[in-house]
Structures are given as structure tokens and as C-alpha cells.
C-alpha positions in Angstrom: 0.0 0.0 0.0 2.9 2.3 0.7 4.1 1.9 -2.8 0.8 2.9 -4.4 0.5 6.0 -2.2 4.0 7.1 -3.2 3.1 6.6 -6.8 -0.1 8.6 -6.5 1.9 11.4 -4.8 4.4 11.5 -7.7 1.5 11.7 -10.2 0.0 14.6 -8.3 3.3 16.4 -8.1 3.9 15.9 -11.9 0.5 17.3 -12.7 1.2 20.4 -10.5 4.5 21.1 -12.4 3.0 20.8 -15.9 0.5 23.7 -15.5 3.3 26.0 -14.1 5.5 25.1 -17.0 2.8 25.8 -19.6 1.9 29.1 -17.9 5.6 30.2 -18.0 5.8 29.3 -21.7 2.7 31.2 -22.5 4.0 34.2 -20.6 7.3 34.1 -22.6 5.4 33.9 -25.9 3.2 36.8 -24.8 6.3 38.9 -24.1 7.8 38.0 -27.5 4.6 38.8 -29.3 4.3 42.1 -27.4 7.9 42.9 -28.3 7.5 42.2 -32.0 4.2 44.0 -32.5 4.8 46.8 -30.0 1.7 46.0 -28.1 -0.5 46.4 -31.2 -2.9 43.6 -32.3 -1.3 41.4 -34.9 -4.0 42.0 -37.6 -3.3 45.7 -37.3 0.4 45.2 -38.0 -0.3 42.9 -41.0 -2.6 45.6 -42.5 0.1 48.3 -41.9 2.7 46.2 -43.6 0.4 45.5 -46.6 -0.4 49.2 -47.0 3.3 50.1 -46.9 4.2 47.4 -49.5 1.5 48.8 -51.8 2.4 52.4 -51.5 5.0 53.7 -54.1 7.3 55.3 -51.5 7.9 52.1 -49.6 8.9 49.9 -52.5 12.6 49.4 -53.2 14.4 49.7 -56.6 14.2 45.9 -57.1 10.4 46.0 -57.4 10.5 48.4 -60.4 12.0 46.4 -63.2 11.7 49.3 -65.6 14.7 51.0 -64.0 17.0 49.1 -66.4 17.2 50.0 -70.0 19.2 46.8 -70.7 17.3 44.2 -72.8 16.1 41.0 -71.1 16.4 37.5 -72.5 14.4 34.4 -71.6 14.7 30.7 -71.8 12.7 30.7 -75.1 14.8 33.4 -76.9 18.2 32.7 -75.3 19.5 30.6 -78.1 18.6 33.2 -80.8 19.7 36.3 -78.9 22.8 35.0 -77.2 24.1 31.7 -78.7 23.5 32.7 -82.4 24.7 36.4 -81.9 27.2 37.7 -84.5 29.2 39.5 -81.8 30.3 38.8 -78.2 27.5 38.9 -75.6 27.7 39.6 -71.9 24.8 38.1 -69.9 24.1 39.0 -66.4 22.1 36.3 -64.5 20.2 38.3 -61.9 17.2 38.3 -59.5 15.1 41.3 -58.3 15.6 40.2 -54.6 19.4 40.3 -55.0 20.7 43.7 -53.8 24.0 43.5 -55.7 22.1 42.8 -58.9 20.0 45.9 -58.4 23.2 47.9 -57.7 24.8 46.6 -60.9 22.1 48.3 -63.2 23.8 51.7 -63.5 27.3 50.1 -63.9 26.0 47.7 -66.7 24.3 50.6 -68.5 27.5 52.6 -68.5 29.5 49.7 -69.7 26.9 49.0 -72.3 27.3 52.5 -73.7 31.1 52.1 -73.7 31.0 48.9 -75.8 28.0 49.7 -78.0 28.2 48.1 -81.3 31.0 45.7 -80.3 29.5 43.7 -77.4 25.8 43.1 -76.5 25.0 43.3 -72.9 21.8 41.4 -71.8 20.2 40.3 -68.6 18.3 37.2 -67.7 16.1 36.8 -64.6 17.0 33.5 -63.0 13.7 33.1 -61.1 11.6 33.3 -64.3 14.1 31.4 -66.5 15.4 28.4 -64.4 16.3 26.2 -67.3 19.0 28.5 -68.6 20.3 29.2 -65.1 20.5 25.5 -64.5 22.2 24.8 -67.8 25.0 27.2 -67.0 25.1 26.2 -63.3 24.2 29.5 -61.9 23.7 29.0 -58.1 23.5 32.6 -56.9 23.2 36.0 -58.7 24.8 38.1 -59.9 26.7 36.0 -62.3 28.3 37.2 -65.6 28.9 35.0 -68.6 30.7 36.2 -71.6 29.6 34.3 -74.8 31.4 34.2 -78.1 30.2 32.1 -81.1 27.7 30.3 -78.9 30.1 29.2 -76.2 31.0 30.5 -72.8 34.3 32.4 -73.2 34.6 33.5 -69.5 32.5 33.8 -66.4 32.6 35.9 -63.3 30.5 35.7 -60.1 29.4 38.4 -57.7 29.2 42.2 -57.9 31.7 43.8 -60.3 33.0 47.3 -60.5 32.9 49.2 -63.8 36.7 48.7 -64.1 36.3 45.0 -63.6 33.6 44.6 -66.1 35.5 46.7 -68.6 38.6 44.6 -68.2 36.4 41.4 -68.4 34.8 42.5 -71.7 38.1 43.9 -73.1 39.7 40.4 -72.7 37.5 39.0 -75.5 38.0 42.0 -77.8 41.8 42.0 -77.4 42.2 38.3 -77.7 42.6 36.8 -81.1 39.8 34.3 -81.2 40.0 31.6 -83.9 37.1 31.5 -86.3 
């Protein structure tokens, strides 16, 4: 009989601990929620974030794809516009969520003006064109591939300065490429 009373006492003790633990966990969650939302109801915060995202002043440059005057290529026209091009082509593999890609736009436009008529500079969005990105093993943007006569001549990964891109493109123009 002593054994069963000891067992029942342990069960009672375990049941007393459980509610305290749950209450402490709820209190912690409440503090975290209060900290995140600043005491405001969660639906109010969600509506505020949605309104901010929809207003023009809150959007970042990546959301406005018209900021770039550089032509875009796709999976469907990549062969025609890049691989069958009659001149060297620099292709930037990019994504709108990639900050270095967005920062590269003015640099690419300057370089494009500098090499106008000698080298085409195009962009391909990897999220919308996964087949081409996979074919050329692009894991993360920005990535720059320099094509000549339908083949990859050189590749560079990561953000590039204007000087680096100029040197990169000049390497194909200065090299004697066999026909």
C-alpha cells in the first residue's frame, strides 16, 4: 500500500508542475509577441505592412523592373539572342531580390554605352528562367557569362565594379579568337 500512495503522490506532483511550465511558456510567448508588435494587435500590424508594401514610396528599386534599359532574354529566346549572336554577348544572371544585382544596373548601363556596337549586354532573370540558369550552373546571382560564337568564353561571379567589367569584356576584344 505504501508503494501505491507514493506513486499517486508523484503523479499529483507531476500534474502540479505541468501547468506551471505551460503558464511560464505562455508568458514568454506573450512577451515575445508584445515585443514584435509593439503591443498592437497582430492584424493591425499585418494591414500596416500591406499598406506600406503597396504604396509607391515604400517599394525598393528591385520592385521596379523598368529601372533598367538593358534588354532581357528568356529561356525561349536565349538561343537566338545569345548563342547565335554575331558578336560577343555579356549576360548577367540576376534576380530582383538580389541587392548587388540591383546595384549593378547603372554600372551595366555605363559599360553597355562604352561597348555599344562591339558587345551586346543582356540580362536574364533566374527566377523566371530556371532552365537557362541550371544549364549554366548559376547557383547565386549576380553571375556574368561572356559568350562568343555560342560558347561561354569567360565567367565571373558576384558584384563587379565598372573597371572589372570593362577589363572582363576587353579580354574578349583584345584576344585573337580563332574563327
